Structure formats: structure tokens, C-alpha cells
mmCIF file of the N, C-alpha and C atoms, coordinates in Angstrom:
data_MODEL
# 
_entry.id   MODEL 
# 
loop_
_atom_site.group_PDB 
_atom_site.id 
_atom_site.type_symbol 
_atom_site.label_atom_id 
_atom_site.label_alt_id 
_atom_site.label_comp_id 
_atom_site.label_asym_id 
_atom_site.label_entity_id 
_atom_site.label_seq_id 
_atom_site.pdbx_PDB_ins_code 
_atom_site.Cartn_x 
_atom_site.Cartn_y 
_atom_site.Cartn_z 
_atom_site.occupancy 
_atom_site.B_iso_or_equiv 
_atom_site.pdbx_formal_charge 
_atom_site.auth_seq_id 
_atom_site.auth_comp_id 
_atom_site.auth_asym_id 
_atom_site.auth_atom_id 
_atom_site.pdbx_PDB_model_num 
ATOM 1   N N  . UNK A 1 1  ? -57.810 -15.194 -34.201 1.00 0.00 ? 1  UNK A N  1 
ATOM 2   C CA . UNK A 1 1  ? -58.762 -15.500 -33.308 1.00 0.00 ? 1  UNK A CA 1 
ATOM 3   C C  . UNK A 1 1  ? -58.217 -16.620 -32.173 1.00 0.00 ? 1  UNK A C  1 
ATOM 4   N N  . UNK A 1 2  ? -57.533 -17.681 -32.985 1.00 0.00 ? 2  UNK A N  1 
ATOM 5   C CA . UNK A 1 2  ? -57.096 -18.698 -32.153 1.00 0.00 ? 2  UNK A CA 1 
ATOM 6   C C  . UNK A 1 2  ? -55.854 -18.502 -30.992 1.00 0.00 ? 2  UNK A C  1 
ATOM 7   N N  . UNK A 1 3  ? -55.047 -17.533 -31.345 1.00 0.00 ? 3  UNK A N  1 
ATOM 8   C CA . UNK A 1 3  ? -53.944 -17.059 -30.321 1.00 0.00 ? 3  UNK A CA 1 
ATOM 9   C C  . UNK A 1 3  ? -54.806 -16.368 -29.097 1.00 0.00 ? 3  UNK A C  1 
ATOM 10  N N  . UNK A 1 4  ? -55.767 -15.337 -29.502 1.00 0.00 ? 4  UNK A N  1 
ATOM 11  C CA . UNK A 1 4  ? -56.589 -14.896 -28.325 1.00 0.00 ? 4  UNK A CA 1 
ATOM 12  C C  . UNK A 1 4  ? -57.332 -16.051 -27.467 1.00 0.00 ? 4  UNK A C  1 
ATOM 13  N N  . UNK A 1 5  ? -58.025 -17.075 -28.366 1.00 0.00 ? 5  UNK A N  1 
ATOM 14  C CA . UNK A 1 5  ? -58.676 -17.907 -27.580 1.00 0.00 ? 5  UNK A CA 1 
ATOM 15  C C  . UNK A 1 5  ? -57.701 -18.820 -26.762 1.00 0.00 ? 5  UNK A C  1 
ATOM 16  N N  . UNK A 1 6  ? -56.505 -19.061 -27.129 1.00 0.00 ? 6  UNK A N  1 
ATOM 17  C CA . UNK A 1 6  ? -55.450 -19.800 -26.402 1.00 0.00 ? 6  UNK A CA 1 
ATOM 18  C C  . UNK A 1 6  ? -55.065 -19.061 -25.192 1.00 0.00 ? 6  UNK A C  1 
ATOM 19  N N  . UNK A 1 7  ? -54.799 -17.894 -25.365 1.00 0.00 ? 7  UNK A N  1 
ATOM 20  C CA . UNK A 1 7  ? -54.643 -17.146 -24.091 1.00 0.00 ? 7  UNK A CA 1 
ATOM 21  C C  . UNK A 1 7  ? -55.738 -16.979 -22.951 1.00 0.00 ? 7  UNK A C  1 
ATOM 22  N N  . UNK A 1 8  ? -56.974 -16.812 -23.639 1.00 0.00 ? 8  UNK A N  1 
ATOM 23  C CA . UNK A 1 8  ? -58.179 -16.942 -22.495 1.00 0.00 ? 8  UNK A CA 1 
ATOM 24  C C  . UNK A 1 8  ? -58.367 -18.170 -22.066 1.00 0.00 ? 8  UNK A C  1 
ATOM 25  N N  . UNK A 1 9  ? -58.258 -19.192 -22.697 1.00 0.00 ? 9  UNK A N  1 
ATOM 26  C CA . UNK A 1 9  ? -58.466 -20.580 -22.130 1.00 0.00 ? 9  UNK A CA 1 
ATOM 27  C C  . UNK A 1 9  ? -57.327 -20.752 -21.063 1.00 0.00 ? 9  UNK A C  1 
ATOM 28  N N  . UNK A 1 10 ? -56.230 -20.478 -21.355 1.00 0.00 ? 10 UNK A N  1 
ATOM 29  C CA . UNK A 1 10 ? -54.906 -20.566 -20.400 1.00 0.00 ? 10 UNK A CA 1 
ATOM 30  C C  . UNK A 1 10 ? -55.256 -19.781 -18.969 1.00 0.00 ? 10 UNK A C  1 
ATOM 31  N N  . UNK A 1 11 ? -55.693 -18.643 -19.375 1.00 0.00 ? 11 UNK A N  1 
ATOM 32  C CA . UNK A 1 11 ? -55.899 -17.671 -18.111 1.00 0.00 ? 11 UNK A CA 1 
ATOM 33  C C  . UNK A 1 11 ? -57.102 -18.115 -17.330 1.00 0.00 ? 11 UNK A C  1 
ATOM 34  N N  . UNK A 1 12 ? -58.319 -18.432 -18.035 1.00 0.00 ? 12 UNK A N  1 
ATOM 35  C CA . UNK A 1 12 ? -59.514 -18.970 -17.419 1.00 0.00 ? 12 UNK A CA 1 
ATOM 36  C C  . UNK A 1 12 ? -59.220 -20.342 -16.708 1.00 0.00 ? 12 UNK A C  1 
ATOM 37  N N  . UNK A 1 13 ? -58.802 -21.289 -17.362 1.00 0.00 ? 13 UNK A N  1 
ATOM 38  C CA . UNK A 1 13 ? -58.526 -22.582 -16.823 1.00 0.00 ? 13 UNK A CA 1 
ATOM 39  C C  . UNK A 1 13 ? -57.501 -22.801 -16.021 1.00 0.00 ? 13 UNK A C  1 
ATOM 40  N N  . UNK A 1 14 ? -56.491 -21.994 -16.228 1.00 0.00 ? 14 UNK A N  1 
ATOM 41  C CA . UNK A 1 14 ? -55.065 -22.002 -15.562 1.00 0.00 ? 14 UNK A CA 1 
ATOM 42  C C  . UNK A 1 14 ? -54.458 -23.619 -15.753 1.00 0.00 ? 14 UNK A C  1 
ATOM 43  N N  . UNK A 1 15 ? -54.477 -23.798 -17.140 1.00 0.00 ? 15 UNK A N  1 
ATOM 44  C CA . UNK A 1 15 ? -53.787 -24.953 -17.709 1.00 0.00 ? 15 UNK A CA 1 
ATOM 45  C C  . UNK A 1 15 ? -53.021 -24.818 -18.782 1.00 0.00 ? 15 UNK A C  1 
ATOM 46  N N  . UNK A 1 16 ? -52.021 -25.730 -19.086 1.00 0.00 ? 16 UNK A N  1 
ATOM 47  C CA . UNK A 1 16 ? -51.108 -25.719 -20.321 1.00 0.00 ? 16 UNK A CA 1 
ATOM 48  C C  . UNK A 1 16 ? -51.649 -26.628 -21.371 1.00 0.00 ? 16 UNK A C  1 
ATOM 49  N N  . UNK A 1 17 ? -52.889 -27.329 -21.229 1.00 0.00 ? 17 UNK A N  1 
ATOM 50  C CA . UNK A 1 17 ? -53.333 -27.946 -22.227 1.00 0.00 ? 17 UNK A CA 1 
ATOM 51  C C  . UNK A 1 17 ? -53.902 -26.723 -23.553 1.00 0.00 ? 17 UNK A C  1 
ATOM 52  N N  . UNK A 1 18 ? -53.611 -27.239 -24.478 1.00 0.00 ? 18 UNK A N  1 
ATOM 53  C CA . UNK A 1 18 ? -53.963 -26.307 -25.894 1.00 0.00 ? 18 UNK A CA 1 
ATOM 54  C C  . UNK A 1 18 ? -55.572 -26.421 -26.175 1.00 0.00 ? 18 UNK A C  1 
ATOM 55  N N  . UNK A 1 19 ? -56.267 -25.885 -25.347 1.00 0.00 ? 19 UNK A N  1 
ATOM 56  C CA . UNK A 1 19 ? -57.835 -26.047 -25.543 1.00 0.00 ? 19 UNK A CA 1 
ATOM 57  C C  . UNK A 1 19 ? -58.219 -25.533 -27.041 1.00 0.00 ? 19 UNK A C  1 
ATOM 58  N N  . UNK A 1 20 ? -57.992 -24.342 -27.167 1.00 0.00 ? 20 UNK A N  1 
ATOM 59  C CA . UNK A 1 20 ? -58.142 -23.524 -28.519 1.00 0.00 ? 20 UNK A CA 1 
ATOM 60  C C  . UNK A 1 20 ? -58.009 -24.361 -29.779 1.00 0.00 ? 20 UNK A C  1 
ATOM 61  N N  . UNK A 1 21 ? -56.680 -24.905 -29.966 1.00 0.00 ? 21 UNK A N  1 
ATOM 62  C CA . UNK A 1 21 ? -56.639 -25.837 -31.061 1.00 0.00 ? 21 UNK A CA 1 
ATOM 63  C C  . UNK A 1 21 ? -56.988 -27.185 -31.128 1.00 0.00 ? 21 UNK A C  1 
ATOM 64  N N  . UNK A 1 22 ? -57.366 -27.699 -29.862 1.00 0.00 ? 22 UNK A N  1 
ATOM 65  C CA . UNK A 1 22 ? -58.000 -28.849 -29.840 1.00 0.00 ? 22 UNK A CA 1 
ATOM 66  C C  . UNK A 1 22 ? -59.519 -28.786 -30.259 1.00 0.00 ? 22 UNK A C  1 
ATOM 67  N N  . UNK A 1 23 ? -60.229 -27.713 -29.853 1.00 0.00 ? 23 UNK A N  1 
ATOM 68  C CA . UNK A 1 23 ? -61.574 -27.446 -30.263 1.00 0.00 ? 23 UNK A CA 1 
ATOM 69  C C  . UNK A 1 23 ? -61.634 -27.064 -31.609 1.00 0.00 ? 23 UNK A C  1 
ATOM 70  N N  . UNK A 1 24 ? -60.921 -26.354 -32.329 1.00 0.00 ? 24 UNK A N  1 
ATOM 71  C CA . UNK A 1 24 ? -60.798 -26.015 -33.508 1.00 0.00 ? 24 UNK A CA 1 
ATOM 72  C C  . UNK A 1 24 ? -60.455 -27.296 -34.457 1.00 0.00 ? 24 UNK A C  1 
ATOM 73  N N  . UNK A 1 25 ? -59.739 -28.323 -33.902 1.00 0.00 ? 25 UNK A N  1 
ATOM 74  C CA . UNK A 1 25 ? -59.346 -29.510 -34.735 1.00 0.00 ? 25 UNK A CA 1 
ATOM 75  C C  . UNK A 1 25 ? -60.730 -30.269 -34.558 1.00 0.00 ? 25 UNK A C  1 
ATOM 76  N N  . UNK A 1 26 ? -61.379 -30.273 -33.559 1.00 0.00 ? 26 UNK A N  1 
ATOM 77  C CA . UNK A 1 26 ? -62.486 -31.076 -33.443 1.00 0.00 ? 26 UNK A CA 1 
ATOM 78  C C  . UNK A 1 26 ? -63.670 -30.650 -34.360 1.00 0.00 ? 26 UNK A C  1 
ATOM 79  N N  . UNK A 1 27 ? -63.690 -29.302 -34.523 1.00 0.00 ? 27 UNK A N  1 
ATOM 80  C CA . UNK A 1 27 ? -64.575 -28.684 -35.738 1.00 0.00 ? 27 UNK A CA 1 
ATOM 81  C C  . UNK A 1 27 ? -64.359 -29.022 -36.762 1.00 0.00 ? 27 UNK A C  1 
ATOM 82  N N  . UNK A 1 28 ? -63.006 -29.081 -37.308 1.00 0.00 ? 28 UNK A N  1 
ATOM 83  C CA . UNK A 1 28 ? -62.437 -29.361 -38.512 1.00 0.00 ? 28 UNK A CA 1 
ATOM 84  C C  . UNK A 1 28 ? -62.953 -30.774 -38.868 1.00 0.00 ? 28 UNK A C  1 
ATOM 85  N N  . UNK A 1 29 ? -62.585 -31.804 -37.790 1.00 0.00 ? 29 UNK A N  1 
ATOM 86  C CA . UNK A 1 29 ? -62.885 -33.202 -37.866 1.00 0.00 ? 29 UNK A CA 1 
ATOM 87  C C  . UNK A 1 29 ? -64.379 -33.420 -38.268 1.00 0.00 ? 29 UNK A C  1 
ATOM 88  N N  . UNK A 1 30 ? -65.170 -32.832 -37.435 1.00 0.00 ? 30 UNK A N  1 
ATOM 89  C CA . UNK A 1 30 ? -66.713 -32.939 -37.546 1.00 0.00 ? 30 UNK A CA 1 
ATOM 90  C C  . UNK A 1 30 ? -67.234 -32.568 -39.020 1.00 0.00 ? 30 UNK A C  1 
ATOM 91  N N  . UNK A 1 31 ? -66.695 -31.325 -39.451 1.00 0.00 ? 31 UNK A N  1 
ATOM 92  C CA . UNK A 1 31 ? -67.026 -31.097 -40.885 1.00 0.00 ? 31 UNK A CA 1 
ATOM 93  C C  . UNK A 1 31 ? -66.607 -32.144 -41.832 1.00 0.00 ? 31 UNK A C  1 
ATOM 94  N N  . UNK A 1 32 ? -65.408 -32.527 -41.547 1.00 0.00 ? 32 UNK A N  1 
ATOM 95  C CA . UNK A 1 32 ? -64.785 -33.727 -42.447 1.00 0.00 ? 32 UNK A CA 1 
ATOM 96  C C  . UNK A 1 32 ? -65.628 -34.942 -42.475 1.00 0.00 ? 32 UNK A C  1 
ATOM 97  N N  . UNK A 1 33 ? -66.002 -35.246 -41.262 1.00 0.00 ? 33 UNK A N  1 
ATOM 98  C CA . UNK A 1 33 ? -66.928 -36.254 -41.042 1.00 0.00 ? 33 UNK A CA 1 
ATOM 99  C C  . UNK A 1 33 ? -68.279 -36.405 -41.704 1.00 0.00 ? 33 UNK A C  1 
ATOM 100 N N  . UNK A 1 34 ? -68.774 -35.105 -41.486 1.00 0.00 ? 34 UNK A N  1 
ATOM 101 C CA . UNK A 1 34 ? -70.106 -35.028 -42.080 1.00 0.00 ? 34 UNK A CA 1 
ATOM 102 C C  . UNK A 1 34 ? -70.047 -34.941 -43.871 1.00 0.00 ? 34 UNK A C  1 
ATOM 103 N N  . UNK A 1 35 ? -69.073 -34.316 -44.222 1.00 0.00 ? 35 UNK A N  1 
ATOM 104 C CA . UNK A 1 35 ? -68.720 -34.464 -45.611 1.00 0.00 ? 35 UNK A CA 1 
ATOM 105 C C  . UNK A 1 35 ? -68.659 -35.849 -46.215 1.00 0.00 ? 35 UNK A C  1 
ATOM 106 N N  . UNK A 1 36 ? -67.856 -36.562 -45.673 1.00 0.00 ? 36 UNK A N  1 
ATOM 107 C CA . UNK A 1 36 ? -67.337 -37.704 -45.974 1.00 0.00 ? 36 UNK A CA 1 
ATOM 108 C C  . UNK A 1 36 ? -68.647 -38.847 -46.049 1.00 0.00 ? 36 UNK A C  1 
ATOM 109 N N  . UNK A 1 37 ? -69.295 -38.806 -44.927 1.00 0.00 ? 37 UNK A N  1 
ATOM 110 C CA . UNK A 1 37 ? -70.555 -39.828 -44.725 1.00 0.00 ? 37 UNK A CA 1 
ATOM 111 C C  . UNK A 1 37 ? -71.577 -39.415 -45.936 1.00 0.00 ? 37 UNK A C  1 
ATOM 112 N N  . UNK A 1 38 ? -71.928 -38.094 -45.932 1.00 0.00 ? 38 UNK A N  1 
ATOM 113 C CA . UNK A 1 38 ? -72.923 -37.645 -46.947 1.00 0.00 ? 38 UNK A CA 1 
ATOM 114 C C  . UNK A 1 38 ? -72.234 -37.781 -48.545 1.00 0.00 ? 38 UNK A C  1 
ATOM 115 N N  . UNK A 1 39 ? -70.897 -37.636 -48.766 1.00 0.00 ? 39 UNK A N  1 
ATOM 116 C CA . UNK A 1 39 ? -70.525 -37.956 -50.027 1.00 0.00 ? 39 UNK A CA 1 
ATOM 117 C C  . UNK A 1 39 ? -70.669 -39.377 -50.349 1.00 0.00 ? 39 UNK A C  1 
ATOM 118 N N  . UNK A 1 40 ? -70.540 -40.251 -49.443 1.00 0.00 ? 40 UNK A N  1 
ATOM 119 C CA . UNK A 1 40 ? -70.155 -41.694 -49.697 1.00 0.00 ? 40 UNK A CA 1 
ATOM 120 C C  . UNK A 1 40 ? -71.661 -42.402 -50.126 1.00 0.00 ? 40 UNK A C  1 
ATOM 121 N N  . UNK A 1 41 ? -72.642 -41.588 -50.004 1.00 0.00 ? 41 UNK A N  1 
ATOM 122 C CA . UNK A 1 41 ? -74.159 -41.953 -50.457 1.00 0.00 ? 41 UNK A CA 1 
ATOM 123 C C  . UNK A 1 41 ? -74.154 -42.030 -51.957 1.00 0.00 ? 41 UNK A C  1 
ATOM 124 N N  . UNK A 1 42 ? -73.150 -41.218 -52.660 1.00 0.00 ? 42 UNK A N  1 
ATOM 125 C CA . UNK A 1 42 ? -73.149 -40.989 -54.094 1.00 0.00 ? 42 UNK A CA 1 
ATOM 126 C C  . UNK A 1 42 ? -74.477 -40.932 -54.652 1.00 0.00 ? 42 UNK A C  1 
ATOM 127 N N  . UNK A 1 43 ? -75.305 -39.884 -54.077 1.00 0.00 ? 43 UNK A N  1 
ATOM 128 C CA . UNK A 1 43 ? -76.518 -39.350 -54.478 1.00 0.00 ? 43 UNK A CA 1 
ATOM 129 C C  . UNK A 1 43 ? -76.621 -37.723 -54.661 1.00 0.00 ? 43 UNK A C  1 
ATOM 130 N N  . UNK A 1 44 ? -76.938 -37.495 -55.917 1.00 0.00 ? 44 UNK A N  1 
ATOM 131 C CA . UNK A 1 44 ? -77.061 -36.114 -56.229 1.00 0.00 ? 44 UNK A CA 1 
ATOM 132 C C  . UNK A 1 44 ? -78.005 -35.164 -55.246 1.00 0.00 ? 44 UNK A C  1 
ATOM 133 N N  . UNK A 1 45 ? -79.034 -36.074 -54.712 1.00 0.00 ? 45 UNK A N  1 
ATOM 134 C CA . UNK A 1 45 ? -80.047 -35.431 -53.879 1.00 0.00 ? 45 UNK A CA 1 
ATOM 135 C C  . UNK A 1 45 ? -79.636 -34.889 -52.531 1.00 0.00 ? 45 UNK A C  1 
ATOM 136 N N  . UNK A 1 46 ? -78.376 -35.507 -52.140 1.00 0.00 ? 46 UNK A N  1 
ATOM 137 C CA . UNK A 1 46 ? -77.800 -35.257 -51.002 1.00 0.00 ? 46 UNK A CA 1 
ATOM 138 C C  . UNK A 1 46 ? -76.772 -33.998 -50.799 1.00 0.00 ? 46 UNK A C  1 
ATOM 139 N N  . UNK A 1 47 ? -76.497 -33.558 -51.983 1.00 0.00 ? 47 UNK A N  1 
ATOM 140 C CA . UNK A 1 47 ? -75.711 -32.418 -52.166 1.00 0.00 ? 47 UNK A CA 1 
ATOM 141 C C  . UNK A 1 47 ? -76.240 -31.129 -51.481 1.00 0.00 ? 47 UNK A C  1 
ATOM 142 N N  . UNK A 1 48 ? -77.372 -30.655 -51.552 1.00 0.00 ? 48 UNK A N  1 
ATOM 143 C CA . UNK A 1 48 ? -77.884 -29.659 -50.691 1.00 0.00 ? 48 UNK A CA 1 
ATOM 144 C C  . UNK A 1 48 ? -77.805 -29.845 -49.222 1.00 0.00 ? 48 UNK A C  1 
ATOM 145 N N  . UNK A 1 49 ? -78.065 -31.021 -48.900 1.00 0.00 ? 49 UNK A N  1 
ATOM 146 C CA . UNK A 1 49 ? -77.896 -31.263 -47.274 1.00 0.00 ? 49 UNK A CA 1 
ATOM 147 C C  . UNK A 1 49 ? -76.676 -31.243 -46.882 1.00 0.00 ? 49 UNK A C  1 
ATOM 148 N N  . UNK A 1 50 ? -75.571 -31.674 -47.582 1.00 0.00 ? 50 UNK A N  1 
ATOM 149 C CA . UNK A 1 50 ? -74.147 -31.544 -47.047 1.00 0.00 ? 50 UNK A CA 1 
ATOM 150 C C  . UNK A 1 50 ? -74.057 -29.819 -46.916 1.00 0.00 ? 50 UNK A C  1 
ATOM 151 N N  . UNK A 1 51 ? -74.437 -29.193 -47.813 1.00 0.00 ? 51 UNK A N  1 
ATOM 152 C CA . UNK A 1 51 ? -74.092 -27.599 -47.803 1.00 0.00 ? 51 UNK A CA 1 
ATOM 153 C C  . UNK A 1 51 ? -74.923 -27.096 -46.611 1.00 0.00 ? 51 UNK A C  1 
ATOM 154 N N  . UNK A 1 52 ? -76.277 -27.388 -46.458 1.00 0.00 ? 52 UNK A N  1 
ATOM 155 C CA . UNK A 1 52 ? -77.068 -26.866 -45.456 1.00 0.00 ? 52 UNK A CA 1 
ATOM 156 C C  . UNK A 1 52 ? -76.399 -27.090 -44.145 1.00 0.00 ? 52 UNK A C  1 
ATOM 157 N N  . UNK A 1 53 ? -75.768 -28.631 -44.009 1.00 0.00 ? 53 UNK A N  1 
ATOM 158 C CA . UNK A 1 53 ? -75.280 -29.076 -42.618 1.00 0.00 ? 53 UNK A CA 1 
ATOM 159 C C  . UNK A 1 53 ? -73.997 -28.108 -42.142 1.00 0.00 ? 53 UNK A C  1 
ATOM 160 N N  . UNK A 1 54 ? -73.167 -28.226 -43.253 1.00 0.00 ? 54 UNK A N  1 
ATOM 161 C CA . UNK A 1 54 ? -71.730 -27.564 -43.185 1.00 0.00 ? 54 UNK A CA 1 
ATOM 162 C C  . UNK A 1 54 ? -71.970 -26.097 -42.666 1.00 0.00 ? 54 UNK A C  1 
ATOM 163 N N  . UNK A 1 55 ? -72.981 -25.522 -43.540 1.00 0.00 ? 55 UNK A N  1 
ATOM 164 C CA . UNK A 1 55 ? -72.994 -24.046 -43.409 1.00 0.00 ? 55 UNK A CA 1 
ATOM 165 C C  . UNK A 1 55 ? -73.707 -23.598 -42.016 1.00 0.00 ? 55 UNK A C  1 
ATOM 166 N N  . UNK A 1 56 ? -74.695 -24.718 -41.662 1.00 0.00 ? 56 UNK A N  1 
ATOM 167 C CA . UNK A 1 56 ? -75.332 -24.424 -40.212 1.00 0.00 ? 56 UNK A CA 1 
ATOM 168 C C  . UNK A 1 56 ? -74.350 -24.432 -39.029 1.00 0.00 ? 56 UNK A C  1 
ATOM 169 N N  . UNK A 1 57 ? -73.540 -25.615 -39.274 1.00 0.00 ? 57 UNK A N  1 
ATOM 170 C CA . UNK A 1 57 ? -72.426 -25.739 -38.148 1.00 0.00 ? 57 UNK A CA 1 
ATOM 171 C C  . UNK A 1 57 ? -71.469 -24.616 -38.151 1.00 0.00 ? 57 UNK A C  1 
ATOM 172 N N  . UNK A 1 58 ? -71.118 -24.249 -39.305 1.00 0.00 ? 58 UNK A N  1 
ATOM 173 C CA . UNK A 1 58 ? -70.049 -22.784 -39.245 1.00 0.00 ? 58 UNK A CA 1 
ATOM 174 C C  . UNK A 1 58 ? -70.783 -21.774 -38.837 1.00 0.00 ? 58 UNK A C  1 
ATOM 175 N N  . UNK A 1 59 ? -72.260 -21.532 -39.072 1.00 0.00 ? 59 UNK A N  1 
ATOM 176 C CA . UNK A 1 59 ? -72.858 -20.329 -38.455 1.00 0.00 ? 59 UNK A CA 1 
ATOM 177 C C  . UNK A 1 59 ? -72.729 -20.357 -36.808 1.00 0.00 ? 59 UNK A C  1 
ATOM 178 N N  . UNK A 1 60 ? -73.175 -21.693 -36.509 1.00 0.00 ? 60 UNK A N  1 
ATOM 179 C CA . UNK A 1 60 ? -73.252 -21.643 -35.056 1.00 0.00 ? 60 UNK A CA 1 
ATOM 180 C C  . UNK A 1 60 ? -72.015 -21.425 -34.229 1.00 0.00 ? 60 UNK A C  1 
ATOM 181 N N  . UNK A 1 61 ? -70.942 -22.042 -34.953 1.00 0.00 ? 61 UNK A N  1 
ATOM 182 C CA . UNK A 1 61 ? -69.588 -21.590 -34.301 1.00 0.00 ? 61 UNK A CA 1 
ATOM 183 C C  . UNK A 1 61 ? -69.264 -20.214 -34.469 1.00 0.00 ? 61 UNK A C  1 
ATOM 184 N N  . UNK A 1 62 ? -69.446 -19.547 -35.584 1.00 0.00 ? 62 UNK A N  1 
ATOM 185 C CA . UNK A 1 62 ? -69.203 -18.167 -35.766 1.00 0.00 ? 62 UNK A CA 1 
ATOM 186 C C  . UNK A 1 62 ? -70.087 -17.260 -34.698 1.00 0.00 ? 62 UNK A C  1 
ATOM 187 N N  . UNK A 1 63 ? -71.374 -17.790 -34.734 1.00 0.00 ? 63 UNK A N  1 
ATOM 188 C CA . UNK A 1 63 ? -72.136 -17.023 -33.714 1.00 0.00 ? 63 UNK A CA 1 
ATOM 189 C C  . UNK A 1 63 ? -71.859 -17.061 -32.261 1.00 0.00 ? 63 UNK A C  1 
ATOM 190 N N  . UNK A 1 64 ? -71.328 -18.236 -31.793 1.00 0.00 ? 64 UNK A N  1 
ATOM 191 C CA . UNK A 1 64 ? -70.591 -18.322 -30.558 1.00 0.00 ? 64 UNK A CA 1 
ATOM 192 C C  . UNK A 1 64 ? -69.541 -17.585 -30.287 1.00 0.00 ? 64 UNK A C  1 
ATOM 193 N N  . UNK A 1 65 ? -68.507 -17.610 -31.470 1.00 0.00 ? 65 UNK A N  1 
ATOM 194 C CA . UNK A 1 65 ? -67.539 -16.750 -31.228 1.00 0.00 ? 65 UNK A CA 1 
ATOM 195 C C  . UNK A 1 65 ? -67.683 -15.145 -30.879 1.00 0.00 ? 65 UNK A C  1 
ATOM 196 N N  . UNK A 1 66 ? -68.789 -14.710 -32.017 1.00 0.00 ? 66 UNK A N  1 
ATOM 197 C CA . UNK A 1 66 ? -68.954 -13.440 -31.825 1.00 0.00 ? 66 UNK A CA 1 
ATOM 198 C C  . UNK A 1 66 ? -69.827 -13.202 -30.584 1.00 0.00 ? 66 UNK A C  1 
ATOM 199 N N  . UNK A 1 67 ? -70.494 -13.938 -30.084 1.00 0.00 ? 67 UNK A N  1 
ATOM 200 C CA . UNK A 1 67 ? -71.151 -13.738 -28.622 1.00 0.00 ? 67 UNK A CA 1 
ATOM 201 C C  . UNK A 1 67 ? -70.271 -13.675 -27.492 1.00 0.00 ? 67 UNK A C  1 
ATOM 202 N N  . UNK A 1 68 ? -69.200 -14.299 -27.688 1.00 0.00 ? 68 UNK A N  1 
ATOM 203 C CA . UNK A 1 68 ? -68.024 -14.039 -26.526 1.00 0.00 ? 68 UNK A CA 1 
ATOM 204 C C  . UNK A 1 68 ? -67.175 -13.018 -26.382 1.00 0.00 ? 68 UNK A C  1 
ATOM 205 N N  . UNK A 1 69 ? -67.332 -12.000 -27.605 1.00 0.00 ? 69 UNK A N  1 
ATOM 206 C CA . UNK A 1 69 ? -66.425 -10.912 -27.514 1.00 0.00 ? 69 UNK A CA 1 
ATOM 207 C C  . UNK A 1 69 ? -67.207 -10.011 -26.625 1.00 0.00 ? 69 UNK A C  1 
ATOM 208 N N  . UNK A 1 70 ? -66.182 -9.083  -26.124 1.00 0.00 ? 70 UNK A N  1 
ATOM 209 C CA . UNK A 1 70 ? -66.678 -8.399  -24.881 1.00 0.00 ? 70 UNK A CA 1 
ATOM 210 C C  . UNK A 1 70 ? -66.594 -6.828  -25.268 1.00 0.00 ? 70 UNK A C  1 
ATOM 211 N N  . UNK A 1 71 ? -66.209 -6.540  -26.581 1.00 0.00 ? 71 UNK A N  1 
ATOM 212 C CA . UNK A 1 71 ? -66.232 -5.163  -27.090 1.00 0.00 ? 71 UNK A CA 1 
ATOM 213 C C  . UNK A 1 71 ? -66.528 -5.358  -28.540 1.00 0.00 ? 71 UNK A C  1 
ATOM 214 N N  . UNK A 1 72 ? -67.157 -4.231  -29.124 1.00 0.00 ? 72 UNK A N  1 
ATOM 215 C CA . UNK A 1 72 ? -67.527 -4.224  -30.753 1.00 0.00 ? 72 UNK A CA 1 
ATOM 216 C C  . UNK A 1 72 ? -66.484 -3.575  -31.286 1.00 0.00 ? 72 UNK A C  1 
ATOM 217 N N  . UNK A 1 73 ? -66.162 -4.054  -32.434 1.00 0.00 ? 73 UNK A N  1 
ATOM 218 C CA . UNK A 1 73 ? -65.309 -3.164  -33.428 1.00 0.00 ? 73 UNK A CA 1 
ATOM 219 C C  . UNK A 1 73 ? -63.870 -3.620  -33.228 1.00 0.00 ? 73 UNK A C  1 
# 
């Protein structure tokens, strides 16, 4: 998906900046940040909240990716 996204960003924005890897990196850093902040509380009651937060963000990102597809299959 990343090579396709890179081609589409380059074609639409007419720029050489690697937007797709940049956005993917920001997503990774967001998940890492949430995990580190939640884990540093050292409480077993936060574990479900970590999982819910990370899975929610992942679901939103996957939903956006699927919503931008112009063909099925």
C-alpha cells in the first residue's frame, strides 16, 4: 500500500516530498507515544485502555485506507 500511496501523493500534490512514508511514520510514533505514556503509569487497570486506544486508532486508519480505494477486489 505504501508504494501506491507514494505514487498517488506525488501525482496529486505534484511534489517530491515523501508524504506517504511521513504519514506512516507519524502514525507509528503516535501509537508508540500512546503506549509509552500509558505503560509508564504502572497500573494493571490501564492495560485495557491501552489496547482499546491503539486498536481504535488502527481501525480508523484502516477505514480511511479502505474508503479511498476506487475499486473493489
